[in-house]
CHARMM-style PDB file with segment names, atoms N, HN, CA, C and O in Angstrom:
ATOM      1  N   MET     1       0.844  -1.171   0.000  1.00  0.00      PROA
ATOM      2  CA  MET     1       0.000   0.000   0.000  1.00  0.00      PROA
ATOM      3  C   MET     1       0.896   1.244   0.000  1.00  0.00      PROA
ATOM      4  O   MET     1       1.876   1.309   0.743  1.00  0.00      PROA
ATOM      5  N   PHE     2       0.558   2.216  -0.826  1.00  0.00      PROA
ATOM      6  HN  PHE     2      -0.237   2.163  -1.430  1.00  0.00      PROA
ATOM      7  CA  PHE     2       1.290   3.465  -0.893  1.00  0.00      PROA
ATOM      8  C   PHE     2       0.370   4.600  -0.480  1.00  0.00      PROA
ATOM      9  O   PHE     2      -0.775   4.673  -0.925  1.00  0.00      PROA
ATOM     10  N   LEU     3       0.866   5.470   0.358  1.00  0.00      PROA
ATOM     11  HN  LEU     3       1.796   5.411   0.719  1.00  0.00      PROA
ATOM     12  CA  LEU     3       0.088   6.624   0.800  1.00  0.00      PROA
ATOM     13  C   LEU     3       0.763   7.886   0.302  1.00  0.00      PROA
ATOM     14  O   LEU     3       1.989   7.996   0.314  1.00  0.00      PROA
ATOM     15  N   TYR     4      -0.043   8.831  -0.132  1.00  0.00      PROA
ATOM     16  HN  TYR     4      -1.039   8.742  -0.141  1.00  0.00      PROA
ATOM     17  CA  TYR     4       0.476  10.126  -0.572  1.00  0.00      PROA
ATOM     18  C   TYR     4      -0.201  11.197   0.257  1.00  0.00      PROA
ATOM     19  O   TYR     4      -1.429  11.272   0.308  1.00  0.00      PROA
ATOM     20  N   SER     5       0.590  12.013   0.896  1.00  0.00      PROA
ATOM     21  HN  SER     5       1.588  11.952   0.854  1.00  0.00      PROA
ATOM     22  CA  SER     5       0.006  13.076   1.707  1.00  0.00      PROA
ATOM     23  C   SER     5       0.340  14.423   1.098  1.00  0.00      PROA
ATOM     24  O   SER     5       1.418  14.608   0.533  1.00  0.00      PROA
ATOM     25  N   PHE     6      -0.578  15.358   1.212  1.00  0.00      PROA
ATOM     26  HN  PHE     6      -1.454  15.208   1.671  1.00  0.00      PROA
ATOM     27  CA  PHE     6      -0.343  16.713   0.752  1.00  0.00      PROA
ATOM     28  C   PHE     6      -1.092  17.672   1.658  1.00  0.00      PROA
ATOM     29  O   PHE     6      -2.071  17.303   2.307  1.00  0.00      PROA
ATOM     30  N   THR     7      -0.621  18.897   1.692  1.00  0.00      PROA
ATOM     31  HN  THR     7       0.175  19.197   1.165  1.00  0.00      PROA
ATOM     32  CA  THR     7      -1.225  19.890   2.562  1.00  0.00      PROA
ATOM     33  C   THR     7      -2.471  20.468   1.921  1.00  0.00      PROA
ATOM     34  O   THR     7      -2.632  20.414   0.702  1.00  0.00      PROA
ATOM     35  N   LEU     8      -3.345  21.017   2.734  1.00  0.00      PROA
ATOM     36  HN  LEU     8      -3.214  21.061   3.725  1.00  0.00      PROA
ATOM     37  CA  LEU     8      -4.577  21.595   2.229  1.00  0.00      PROA
ATOM     38  C   LEU     8      -4.385  23.019   1.740  1.00  0.00      PROA
ATOM     39  O   LEU     8      -5.173  23.511   0.932  1.00  0.00      PROA
ATOM     40  N   GLN     9      -3.348  23.683   2.220  1.00  0.00      PROA
ATOM     41  HN  GLN     9      -2.707  23.283   2.876  1.00  0.00      PROA
ATOM     42  CA  GLN     9      -3.093  25.054   1.807  1.00  0.00      PROA
ATOM     43  C   GLN     9      -2.013  25.087   0.733  1.00  0.00      PROA
ATOM     44  O   GLN     9      -1.041  24.335   0.790  1.00  0.00      PROA
ATOM     45  N   LYS    10      -2.197  25.977  -0.255  1.00  0.00      PROA
ATOM     46  HN  LYS    10      -2.987  26.588  -0.301  1.00  0.00      PROA
ATOM     47  CA  LYS    10      -1.189  26.160  -1.286  1.00  0.00      PROA
ATOM     48  C   LYS    10      -0.018  26.944  -0.705  1.00  0.00      PROA
ATOM     49  O   LYS    10      -0.215  27.765   0.191  1.00  0.00      PROA
ATOM     50  N   PRO    11       1.197  26.707  -1.198  1.00  0.00      PROA
ATOM     51  CA  PRO    11       2.332  27.511  -0.746  1.00  0.00      PROA
ATOM     52  C   PRO    11       2.169  28.963  -1.185  1.00  0.00      PROA
ATOM     53  O   PRO    11       1.638  29.232  -2.263  1.00  0.00      PROA
ATOM     54  N   THR    12       2.623  29.895  -0.356  1.00  0.00      PROA
ATOM     55  HN  THR    12       3.055  29.677   0.519  1.00  0.00      PROA
ATOM     56  CA  THR    12       2.450  31.311  -0.660  1.00  0.00      PROA
ATOM     57  C   THR    12       3.755  31.995  -1.062  1.00  0.00      PROA
ATOM     58  O   THR    12       3.723  33.039  -1.713  1.00  0.00      PROA
ATOM     59  N   ALA    13       4.878  31.436  -0.692  1.00  0.00      PROA
ATOM     60  HN  ALA    13       4.903  30.588  -0.163  1.00  0.00      PROA
ATOM     61  CA  ALA    13       6.168  32.057  -1.012  1.00  0.00      PROA
ATOM     62  C   ALA    13       6.519  31.834  -2.473  1.00  0.00      PROA
ATOM     63  O   ALA    13       6.466  30.706  -2.965  1.00  0.00      PROA
ATOM     64  N   ILE    14       6.880  32.914  -3.172  1.00  0.00      PROA
ATOM     65  HN  ILE    14       6.924  33.830  -2.773  1.00  0.00      PROA
ATOM     66  CA  ILE    14       7.286  32.825  -4.577  1.00  0.00      PROA
ATOM     67  C   ILE    14       8.773  32.503  -4.632  1.00  0.00      PROA
ATOM     68  O   ILE    14       9.591  33.239  -4.081  1.00  0.00      PROA
ATOM     69  N   VAL    15       9.123  31.410  -5.292  1.00  0.00      PROA
ATOM     70  HN  VAL    15       8.459  30.812  -5.740  1.00  0.00      PROA
ATOM     71  CA  VAL    15      10.514  30.987  -5.426  1.00  0.00      PROA
ATOM     72  C   VAL    15      11.143  31.663  -6.642  1.00  0.00      PROA
ATOM     73  O   VAL    15      12.232  32.228  -6.548  1.00  0.00      PROA
ATOM     74  N   GLN    16      10.449  31.605  -7.795  1.00  0.00      PROA
ATOM     75  HN  GLN    16       9.563  31.147  -7.871  1.00  0.00      PROA
ATOM     76  CA  GLN    16      10.927  32.218  -9.033  1.00  0.00      PROA
ATOM     77  C   GLN    16       9.735  32.709  -9.830  1.00  0.00      PROA
ATOM     78  O   GLN    16       8.610  32.244  -9.649  1.00  0.00      PROA
ATOM     79  N   ALA    17      10.003  33.661 -10.717  1.00  0.00      PROA
ATOM     80  HN  ALA    17      10.917  34.039 -10.864  1.00  0.00      PROA
ATOM     81  CA  ALA    17       8.976  34.137 -11.638  1.00  0.00      PROA
ATOM     82  C   ALA    17       9.636  34.411 -12.984  1.00  0.00      PROA
ATOM     83  O   ALA    17      10.764  34.900 -13.046  1.00  0.00      PROA
ATOM     84  N   VAL    18       8.918  34.090 -14.066  1.00  0.00      PROA
ATOM     85  HN  VAL    18       8.002  33.693 -14.016  1.00  0.00      PROA
ATOM     86  CA  VAL    18       9.423  34.285 -15.426  1.00  0.00      PROA
ATOM     87  C   VAL    18       8.381  35.074 -16.200  1.00  0.00      PROA
ATOM     88  O   VAL    18       7.194  34.749 -16.166  1.00  0.00      PROA
ATOM     89  N   TYR    19       8.831  36.123 -16.904  1.00  0.00      PROA
ATOM     90  HN  TYR    19       9.795  36.387 -16.931  1.00  0.00      PROA
ATOM     91  CA  TYR    19       7.960  36.984 -17.697  1.00  0.00      PROA
ATOM     92  C   TYR    19       8.006  36.551 -19.151  1.00  0.00      PROA
ATOM     93  O   TYR    19       9.068  36.203 -19.667  1.00  0.00      PROA
ATOM     94  N   GLY    20       6.856  36.572 -19.812  1.00  0.00      PROA
ATOM     95  HN  GLY    20       5.993  36.855 -19.393  1.00  0.00      PROA
ATOM     96  CA  GLY    20       6.816  36.238 -21.230  1.00  0.00      PROA
ATOM     97  C   GLY    20       5.394  36.144 -21.730  1.00  0.00      PROA
ATOM     98  O   GLY    20       4.456  36.502 -21.016  1.00  0.00      PROA
ATOM     99  N   ASN    21       5.222  35.663 -22.955  1.00  0.00      PROA
ATOM    100  HN  ASN    21       5.983  35.371 -23.535  1.00  0.00      PROA
ATOM    101  CA  ASN    21       3.882  35.397 -23.496  1.00  0.00      PROA
ATOM    102  C   ASN    21       3.775  33.891 -23.703  1.00  0.00      PROA
ATOM    103  O   ASN    21       4.380  33.336 -24.621  1.00  0.00      PROA
ATOM    104  N   PHE    22       3.005  33.242 -22.846  1.00  0.00      PROA
ATOM    105  HN  PHE    22       2.514  33.693 -22.101  1.00  0.00      PROA
ATOM    106  CA  PHE    22       2.963  31.789 -22.796  1.00  0.00      PROA
ATOM    107  C   PHE    22       1.699  31.197 -23.407  1.00  0.00      PROA
ATOM    108  O   PHE    22       1.753  30.097 -23.957  1.00  0.00      PROA
ATOM    109  N   SER    23       0.566  31.887 -23.330  1.00  0.00      PROA
ATOM    110  HN  SER    23       0.522  32.781 -22.883  1.00  0.00      PROA
ATOM    111  CA  SER    23      -0.675  31.308 -23.833  1.00  0.00      PROA
ATOM    112  C   SER    23      -1.142  31.942 -25.137  1.00  0.00      PROA
ATOM    113  O   SER    23      -1.881  31.309 -25.892  1.00  0.00      PROA
ATOM    114  N   ALA    24      -0.734  33.165 -25.419  1.00  0.00      PROA
ATOM    115  HN  ALA    24      -0.134  33.679 -24.806  1.00  0.00      PROA
ATOM    116  CA  ALA    24      -1.132  33.847 -26.653  1.00  0.00      PROA
ATOM    117  C   ALA    24      -0.035  34.827 -27.044  1.00  0.00      PROA
ATOM    118  O   ALA    24       0.754  35.256 -26.202  1.00  0.00      PROA
ATOM    119  N   THR    25       0.010  35.176 -28.315  1.00  0.00      PROA
ATOM    120  HN  THR    25      -0.631  34.827 -28.999  1.00  0.00      PROA
ATOM    121  CA  THR    25       0.999  36.143 -28.756  1.00  0.00      PROA
ATOM    122  C   THR    25       0.656  37.519 -28.221  1.00  0.00      PROA
ATOM    123  O   THR    25      -0.514  37.898 -28.162  1.00  0.00      PROA
ATOM    124  N   LYS    26       1.652  38.248 -27.841  1.00  0.00      PROA
ATOM    125  HN  LYS    26       2.603  37.941 -27.888  1.00  0.00      PROA
ATOM    126  CA  LYS    26       1.546  39.601 -27.302  1.00  0.00      PROA
ATOM    127  C   LYS    26       0.714  39.681 -26.016  1.00  0.00      PROA
ATOM    128  O   LYS    26       0.163  40.736 -25.699  1.00  0.00      PROA
ATOM    129  N   ALA    27       0.623  38.591 -25.288  1.00  0.00      PROA
ATOM    130  HN  ALA    27       1.070  37.734 -25.545  1.00  0.00      PROA
ATOM    131  CA  ALA    27      -0.025  38.598 -23.976  1.00  0.00      PROA
ATOM    132  C   ALA    27       1.070  38.677 -22.920  1.00  0.00      PROA
ATOM    133  O   ALA    27       1.960  37.827 -22.893  1.00  0.00      PROA
ATOM    134  N   GLN    28       1.023  39.667 -22.062  1.00  0.00      PROA
ATOM    135  HN  GLN    28       0.300  40.358 -22.084  1.00  0.00      PROA
ATOM    136  CA  GLN    28       2.036  39.843 -21.032  1.00  0.00      PROA
ATOM    137  C   GLN    28       1.633  39.006 -19.819  1.00  0.00      PROA
ATOM    138  O   GLN    28       0.642  39.297 -19.149  1.00  0.00      PROA
ATOM    139  N   GLU    29       2.418  37.962 -19.549  1.00  0.00      PROA
ATOM    140  HN  GLU    29       3.223  37.725 -20.093  1.00  0.00      PROA
ATOM    141  CA  GLU    29       2.067  37.010 -18.505  1.00  0.00      PROA
ATOM    142  C   GLU    29       3.279  36.678 -17.648  1.00  0.00      PROA
ATOM    143  O   GLU    29       4.423  36.896 -18.044  1.00  0.00      PROA
ATOM    144  N   LEU    30       3.000  36.149 -16.472  1.00  0.00      PROA
ATOM    145  HN  LEU    30       2.070  35.972 -16.150  1.00  0.00      PROA
ATOM    146  CA  LEU    30       4.019  35.665 -15.556  1.00  0.00      PROA
ATOM    147  C   LEU    30       3.755  34.200 -15.251  1.00  0.00      PROA
ATOM    148  O   LEU    30       2.612  33.803 -15.024  1.00  0.00      PROA
ATOM    149  N   VAL    31       4.810  33.399 -15.246  1.00  0.00      PROA
ATOM    150  HN  VAL    31       5.738  33.721 -15.430  1.00  0.00      PROA
ATOM    151  CA  VAL    31       4.734  32.053 -14.689  1.00  0.00      PROA
ATOM    152  C   VAL    31       5.447  32.122 -13.357  1.00  0.00      PROA
ATOM    153  O   VAL    31       6.619  32.490 -13.283  1.00  0.00      PROA
ATOM    154  N   ILE    32       4.725  31.762 -12.297  1.00  0.00      PROA
ATOM    155  HN  ILE    32       3.772  31.463 -12.358  1.00  0.00      PROA
ATOM    156  CA  ILE    32       5.231  31.893 -10.938  1.00  0.00      PROA
ATOM    157  C   ILE    32       5.461  30.502 -10.364  1.00  0.00      PROA
ATOM    158  O   ILE    32       4.563  29.660 -10.372  1.00  0.00      PROA
ATOM    159  N   ASN    33       6.668  30.270  -9.867  1.00  0.00      PROA
ATOM    160  HN  ASN    33       7.397  30.954  -9.860  1.00  0.00      PROA
ATOM    161  CA  ASN    33       7.046  29.013  -9.237  1.00  0.00      PROA
ATOM    162  C   ASN    33       6.888  29.180  -7.735  1.00  0.00      PROA
ATOM    163  O   ASN    33       7.524  30.045  -7.133  1.00  0.00      PROA
ATOM    164  N   ARG    34       6.043  28.356  -7.128  1.00  0.00      PROA
ATOM    165  HN  ARG    34       5.526  27.653  -7.616  1.00  0.00      PROA
ATOM    166  CA  ARG    34       5.842  28.386  -5.676  1.00  0.00      PROA
ATOM    167  C   ARG    34       6.313  27.079  -5.035  1.00  0.00      PROA
ATOM    168  O   ARG    34       5.726  26.627  -4.053  1.00  0.00      PROA
ATOM    169  N   GLY    35       7.356  26.477  -5.579  1.00  0.00      PROA
ATOM    170  HN  GLY    35       7.833  26.845  -6.377  1.00  0.00      PROA
ATOM    171  CA  GLY    35       7.902  25.251  -5.011  1.00  0.00      PROA
ATOM    172  C   GLY    35       7.313  24.013  -5.641  1.00  0.00      PROA
ATOM    173  O   GLY    35       8.028  23.267  -6.310  1.00  0.00      PROA
ATOM    174  N   ARG    36       6.038  23.774  -5.450  1.00  0.00      PROA
ATOM    175  HN  ARG    36       5.457  24.380  -4.907  1.00  0.00      PROA
ATOM    176  CA  ARG    36       5.369  22.629  -6.051  1.00  0.00      PROA
ATOM    177  C   ARG    36       4.158  23.031  -6.878  1.00  0.00      PROA
ATOM    178  O   ARG    36       3.479  22.176  -7.447  1.00  0.00      PROA
ATOM    179  N   VAL    37       3.885  24.332  -6.948  1.00  0.00      PROA
ATOM    180  HN  VAL    37       4.436  25.027  -6.486  1.00  0.00      PROA
ATOM    181  CA  VAL    37       2.738  24.855  -7.690  1.00  0.00      PROA
ATOM    182  C   VAL    37       3.237  25.834  -8.755  1.00  0.00      PROA
ATOM    183  O   VAL    37       4.050  26.712  -8.467  1.00  0.00      PROA
ATOM    184  N   LEU    38       2.741  25.674  -9.991  1.00  0.00      PROA
ATOM    185  HN  LEU    38       2.080  24.961 -10.225  1.00  0.00      PROA
ATOM    186  CA  LEU    38       3.016  26.624 -11.070  1.00  0.00      PROA
ATOM    187  C   LEU    38       1.752  27.441 -11.300  1.00  0.00      PROA
ATOM    188  O   LEU    38       0.671  26.883 -11.484  1.00  0.00      PROA
ATOM    189  N   ASP    39       1.891  28.774 -11.289  1.00  0.00      PROA
ATOM    190  HN  ASP    39       2.770  29.227 -11.139  1.00  0.00      PROA
ATOM    191  CA  ASP    39       0.779  29.677 -11.539  1.00  0.00      PROA
ATOM    192  C   ASP    39       1.045  30.465 -12.807  1.00  0.00      PROA
ATOM    193  O   ASP    39       2.163  30.932 -13.025  1.00  0.00      PROA
ATOM    194  N   LEU    40       0.033  30.617 -13.642  1.00  0.00      PROA
ATOM    195  HN  LEU    40      -0.875  30.237 -13.465  1.00  0.00      PROA
ATOM    196  CA  LEU    40       0.082  31.496 -14.804  1.00  0.00      PROA
ATOM    197  C   LEU    40      -0.776  32.700 -14.459  1.00  0.00      PROA
ATOM    198  O   LEU    40      -1.967  32.556 -14.181  1.00  0.00      PROA
ATOM    199  N   ALA    41      -0.179  33.893 -14.475  1.00  0.00      PROA
ATOM    200  HN  ALA    41       0.788  34.010 -14.701  1.00  0.00      PROA
ATOM    201  CA  ALA    41      -0.890  35.097 -14.052  1.00  0.00      PROA
ATOM    202  C   ALA    41      -0.792  36.171 -15.120  1.00  0.00      PROA
ATOM    203  O   ALA    41       0.180  36.235 -15.872  1.00  0.00      PROA
ATOM    204  N   ARG    42      -1.821  37.020 -15.175  1.00  0.00      PROA
ATOM    205  HN  ARG    42      -2.611  36.968 -14.565  1.00  0.00      PROA
ATOM    206  CA  ARG    42      -1.919  38.143 -16.112  1.00  0.00      PROA
ATOM    207  C   ARG    42      -2.311  39.395 -15.357  1.00  0.00      PROA
ATOM    208  O   ARG    42      -2.962  39.323 -14.314  1.00  0.00      PROA
ATOM    209  N   VAL    43      -1.918  40.538 -15.880  1.00  0.00      PROA
ATOM    210  HN  VAL    43      -1.389  40.597 -16.727  1.00  0.00      PROA
ATOM    211  CA  VAL    43      -2.348  41.815 -15.321  1.00  0.00      PROA
ATOM    212  C   VAL    43      -3.646  42.213 -16.012  1.00  0.00      PROA
ATOM    213  O   VAL    43      -3.707  42.241 -17.241  1.00  0.00      PROA
ATOM    214  N   ASP    44      -4.696  42.523 -15.230  1.00  0.00      PROA
ATOM    215  HN  ASP    44      -4.646  42.501 -14.231  1.00  0.00      PROA
ATOM    216  CA  ASP    44      -5.979  42.894 -15.825  1.00  0.00      PROA
ATOM    217  C   ASP    44      -6.041  44.394 -16.094  1.00  0.00      PROA
ATOM    218  O   ASP    44      -5.044  45.100 -15.942  1.00  0.00      PROA
ATOM    219  N   GLU    45      -7.213  44.877 -16.494  1.00  0.00      PROA
ATOM    220  HN  GLU    45      -8.024  44.304 -16.618  1.00  0.00      PROA
ATOM    221  CA  GLU    45      -7.378  46.290 -16.874  1.00  0.00      PROA
ATOM    222  C   GLU    45      -7.157  47.240 -15.712  1.00  0.00      PROA
ATOM    223  O   GLU    45      -6.708  48.368 -15.915  1.00  0.00      PROA
ATOM    224  N   SER    46      -7.462  46.805 -14.500  1.00  0.00      PROA
ATOM    225  HN  SER    46      -7.826  45.888 -14.336  1.00  0.00      PROA
ATOM    226  CA  SER    46      -7.295  47.679 -13.335  1.00  0.00      PROA
ATOM    227  C   SER    46      -5.880  47.640 -12.769  1.00  0.00      PROA
ATOM    228  O   SER    46      -5.588  48.350 -11.807  1.00  0.00      PROA
ATOM    229  N   GLY    47      -4.997  46.826 -13.343  1.00  0.00      PROA
ATOM    230  HN  GLY    47      -5.234  46.249 -14.124  1.00  0.00      PROA
ATOM    231  CA  GLY    47      -3.610  46.765 -12.897  1.00  0.00      PROA
ATOM    232  C   GLY    47      -3.339  45.703 -11.851  1.00  0.00      PROA
ATOM    233  O   GLY    47      -2.234  45.633 -11.313  1.00  0.00      PROA
ATOM    234  N   LYS    48      -4.333  44.870 -11.552  1.00  0.00      PROA
ATOM    235  HN  LYS    48      -5.231  44.926 -11.989  1.00  0.00      PROA
ATOM    236  CA  LYS    48      -4.160  43.811 -10.563  1.00  0.00      PROA
ATOM    237  C   LYS    48      -3.717  42.522 -11.237  1.00  0.00      PROA
ATOM    238  O   LYS    48      -4.053  42.262 -12.393  1.00  0.00      PROA
ATOM    239  N   LEU    49      -2.968  41.727 -10.507  1.00  0.00      PROA
ATOM    240  HN  LEU    49      -2.695  41.938  -9.568  1.00  0.00      PROA
ATOM    241  CA  LEU    49      -2.475  40.452 -11.010  1.00  0.00      PROA
ATOM    242  C   LEU    49      -3.545  39.388 -10.793  1.00  0.00      PROA
ATOM    243  O   LEU    49      -3.933  39.119  -9.656  1.00  0.00      PROA
ATOM    244  N   GLN    50      -4.021  38.785 -11.873  1.00  0.00      PROA
ATOM    245  HN  GLN    50      -3.706  39.004 -12.796  1.00  0.00      PROA
ATOM    246  CA  GLN    50      -5.060  37.761 -11.815  1.00  0.00      PROA
ATOM    247  C   GLN    50      -4.465  36.418 -12.224  1.00  0.00      PROA
ATOM    248  O   GLN    50      -3.781  36.324 -13.243  1.00  0.00      PROA
ATOM    249  N   THR    51      -4.722  35.385 -11.436  1.00  0.00      PROA
ATOM    250  HN  THR    51      -5.278  35.461 -10.608  1.00  0.00      PROA
ATOM    251  CA  THR    51      -4.248  34.042 -11.746  1.00  0.00      PROA
ATOM    252  C   THR    51      -5.152  33.412 -12.801  1.00  0.00      PROA
ATOM    253  O   THR    51      -6.357  33.277 -12.591  1.00  0.00      PROA
ATOM    254  N   VAL    52      -4.572  33.031 -13.928  1.00  0.00      PROA
ATOM    255  HN  VAL    52      -3.593  33.141 -14.098  1.00  0.00      PROA
ATOM    256  CA  VAL    52      -5.311  32.409 -15.019  1.00  0.00      PROA
ATOM    257  C   VAL    52      -5.405  30.904 -14.791  1.00  0.00      PROA
ATOM    258  O   VAL    52      -6.466  30.307 -14.970  1.00  0.00      PROA
ATOM    259  N   SER    53      -4.296  30.300 -14.396  1.00  0.00      PROA
ATOM    260  HN  SER    53      -3.434  30.785 -14.251  1.00  0.00      PROA
ATOM    261  CA  SER    53      -4.251  28.857 -14.203  1.00  0.00      PROA
ATOM    262  C   SER    53      -3.277  28.535 -13.084  1.00  0.00      PROA
ATOM    263  O   SER    53      -2.279  29.232 -12.899  1.00  0.00      PROA
ATOM    264  N   SER    54      -3.568  27.479 -12.342  1.00  0.00      PROA
ATOM    265  HN  SER    54      -4.378  26.913 -12.493  1.00  0.00      PROA
ATOM    266  CA  SER    54      -2.701  27.016 -11.274  1.00  0.00      PROA
ATOM    267  C   SER    54      -2.636  25.500 -11.333  1.00  0.00      PROA
ATOM    268  O   SER    54      -3.669  24.834 -11.411  1.00  0.00      PROA
ATOM    269  N   VAL    55      -1.416  24.944 -11.294  1.00  0.00      PROA
ATOM    270  HN  VAL    55      -0.577  25.485 -11.231  1.00  0.00      PROA
ATOM    271  CA  VAL    55      -1.218  23.504 -11.417  1.00  0.00      PROA
ATOM    272  C   VAL    55      -0.304  23.026 -10.298  1.00  0.00      PROA
ATOM    273  O   VAL    55       0.785  23.564 -10.099  1.00  0.00      PROA
ATOM    274  N   ASP    56      -0.754  22.017  -9.575  1.00  0.00      PROA
ATOM    275  HN  ASP    56      -1.639  21.580  -9.737  1.00  0.00      PROA
ATOM    276  CA  ASP    56       0.087  21.357  -8.574  1.00  0.00      PROA
ATOM    277  C   ASP    56       0.808  20.212  -9.279  1.00  0.00      PROA
ATOM    278  O   ASP    56       0.158  19.327  -9.836  1.00  0.00      PROA
ATOM    279  N   VAL    57       2.136  20.215  -9.265  1.00  0.00      PROA
ATOM    280  HN  VAL    57       2.664  20.934  -8.812  1.00  0.00      PROA
ATOM    281  CA  VAL    57       2.901  19.248 -10.049  1.00  0.00      PROA
ATOM    282  C   VAL    57       3.266  17.992  -9.268  1.00  0.00      PROA
ATOM    283  O   VAL    57       3.875  17.082  -9.832  1.00  0.00      PROA
ATOM    284  N   PHE    58       2.910  17.914  -7.982  1.00  0.00      PROA
ATOM    285  HN  PHE    58       2.416  18.653  -7.524  1.00  0.00      PROA
ATOM    286  CA  PHE    58       3.192  16.757  -7.135  1.00  0.00      PROA
ATOM    287  C   PHE    58       4.681  16.423  -7.124  1.00  0.00      PROA
ATOM    288  O   PHE    58       5.066  15.256  -7.198  1.00  0.00      PROA
ATOM    289  N   GLY    59       5.502  17.443  -7.033  1.00  0.00      PROA
ATOM    290  HN  GLY    59       5.190  18.391  -6.973  1.00  0.00      PROA
ATOM    291  CA  GLY    59       6.943  17.309  -6.949  1.00  0.00      PROA
ATOM    292  C   GLY    59       7.517  18.648  -6.534  1.00  0.00      PROA
ATOM    293  O   GLY    59       6.773  19.538  -6.121  1.00  0.00      PROA
ATOM    294  N   ILE    60       8.810  18.805  -6.636  1.00  0.00      PROA
ATOM    295  HN  ILE    60       9.414  18.083  -6.972  1.00  0.00      PROA
ATOM    296  CA  ILE    60       9.448  20.075  -6.296  1.00  0.00      PROA
ATOM    297  C   ILE    60      10.084  20.656  -7.548  1.00  0.00      PROA
ATOM    298  O   ILE    60      10.885  19.994  -8.208  1.00  0.00      PROA
ATOM    299  N   ILE    61       9.729  21.887  -7.872  1.00  0.00      PROA
ATOM    300  HN  ILE    61       9.079  22.425  -7.336  1.00  0.00      PROA
ATOM    301  CA  ILE    61      10.273  22.588  -9.036  1.00  0.00      PROA
ATOM    302  C   ILE    61      11.528  23.317  -8.573  1.00  0.00      PROA
ATOM    303  O   ILE    61      11.453  24.188  -7.706  1.00  0.00      PROA
ATOM    304  N   ARG    62      12.652  22.979  -9.128  1.00  0.00      PROA
ATOM    305  HN  ARG    62      12.713  22.272  -9.832  1.00  0.00      PROA
ATOM    306  CA  ARG    62      13.907  23.592  -8.705  1.00  0.00      PROA
ATOM    307  C   ARG    62      14.265  24.838  -9.515  1.00  0.00      PROA
ATOM    308  O   ARG    62      14.883  25.764  -8.990  1.00  0.00      PROA
ATOM    309  N   SER    63      13.879  24.862 -10.791  1.00  0.00      PROA
ATOM    310  HN  SER    63      13.378  24.109 -11.218  1.00  0.00      PROA
ATOM    311  CA  SER    63      14.262  25.986 -11.640  1.00  0.00      PROA
ATOM    312  C   SER    63      13.288  26.108 -12.802  1.00  0.00      PROA
ATOM    313  O   SER    63      12.794  25.104 -13.315  1.00  0.00      PROA
ATOM    314  N   ILE    64      13.011  27.351 -13.218  1.00  0.00      PROA
ATOM    315  HN  ILE    64      13.412  28.167 -12.800  1.00  0.00      PROA
ATOM    316  CA  ILE    64      12.232  27.609 -14.417  1.00  0.00      PROA
ATOM    317  C   ILE    64      12.944  28.696 -15.213  1.00  0.00      PROA
ATOM    318  O   ILE    64      13.658  29.527 -14.651  1.00  0.00      PROA
ATOM    319  N   SER    65      12.741  28.680 -16.523  1.00  0.00      PROA
ATOM    320  HN  SER    65      12.161  28.005 -16.979  1.00  0.00      PROA
ATOM    321  CA  SER    65      13.324  29.727 -17.357  1.00  0.00      PROA
ATOM    322  C   SER    65      12.503  29.839 -18.642  1.00  0.00      PROA
ATOM    323  O   SER    65      11.880  28.873 -19.082  1.00  0.00      PROA
ATOM    324  N   ALA    66      12.514  31.014 -19.223  1.00  0.00      PROA
ATOM    325  HN  ALA    66      13.020  31.799 -18.865  1.00  0.00      PROA
ATOM    326  CA  ALA    66      11.832  31.252 -20.489  1.00  0.00      PROA
ATOM    327  C   ALA    66      12.825  31.001 -21.620  1.00  0.00      PROA
ATOM    328  O   ALA    66      14.024  31.234 -21.467  1.00  0.00      PROA
ATOM    329  N   PHE    67      12.318  30.525 -22.751  1.00  0.00      PROA
ATOM    330  HN  PHE    67      11.344  30.335 -22.875  1.00  0.00      PROA
ATOM    331  CA  PHE    67      13.165  30.327 -23.922  1.00  0.00      PROA
ATOM    332  C   PHE    67      12.350  30.626 -25.171  1.00  0.00      PROA
ATOM    333  O   PHE    67      11.120  30.577 -25.150  1.00  0.00      PROA
ATOM    334  N   ARG    68      13.026  30.925 -26.221  1.00  0.00      PROA
ATOM    335  HN  ARG    68      14.025  30.965 -26.238  1.00  0.00      PROA
ATOM    336  CA  ARG    68      12.383  31.235 -27.500  1.00  0.00      PROA
ATOM    337  C   ARG    68      12.711  30.141 -28.491  1.00  0.00      PROA
ATOM    338  O   ARG    68      13.866  29.743 -28.637  1.00  0.00      PROA
ATOM    339  N   LEU    69      11.676  29.654 -29.177  1.00  0.00      PROA
ATOM    340  HN  LEU    69      10.737  29.978 -29.059  1.00  0.00      PROA
ATOM    341  CA  LEU    69      11.900  28.642 -30.200  1.00  0.00      PROA
ATOM    342  C   LEU    69      12.592  29.265 -31.411  1.00  0.00      PROA
ATOM    343  O   LEU    69      12.291  30.404 -31.766  1.00  0.00      PROA
ATOM    344  N   PRO    70      13.499  28.550 -32.041  1.00  0.00      PROA
ATOM    345  CA  PRO    70      14.198  29.097 -33.210  1.00  0.00      PROA
ATOM    346  C   PRO    70      13.213  29.389 -34.343  1.00  0.00      PROA
ATOM    347  O   PRO    70      12.338  28.575 -34.641  1.00  0.00      PROA
ATOM    348  N   GLY    71      13.359  30.531 -34.956  1.00  0.00      PROA
ATOM    349  HN  GLY    71      14.069  31.192 -34.714  1.00  0.00      PROA
ATOM    350  CA  GLY    71      12.527  30.905 -36.074  1.00  0.00      PROA
ATOM    351  C   GLY    71      11.231  31.597 -35.675  1.00  0.00      PROA
ATOM    352  O   GLY    71      10.429  31.930 -36.548  1.00  0.00      PROA
ATOM    353  N   LYS    72      11.004  31.820 -34.412  1.00  0.00      PROA
ATOM    354  HN  LYS    72      11.655  31.549 -33.703  1.00  0.00      PROA
ATOM    355  CA  LYS    72       9.764  32.476 -33.959  1.00  0.00      PROA
ATOM    356  C   LYS    72      10.031  33.879 -33.535  1.00  0.00      PROA
ATOM    357  OT1 LYS    72       9.110  34.586 -33.124  1.00  0.00      PROA
TER     358      LYS     72
END
């Protein structure tokens, strides 16, 4: 038998953040690394940061970086 435990609260400390356009062209977005959670966030019309998507990866994210595909 294998047991997997996880906390009920999401981590709040930001480990790393990467700026770029990840979901659409010319969309200003941030990918935020919170240790085991990846958040995709956008700035809305009022200037507030809104979370578009949040994914728990069931592991520990050590590093993230943005890259550009050749020819794009």
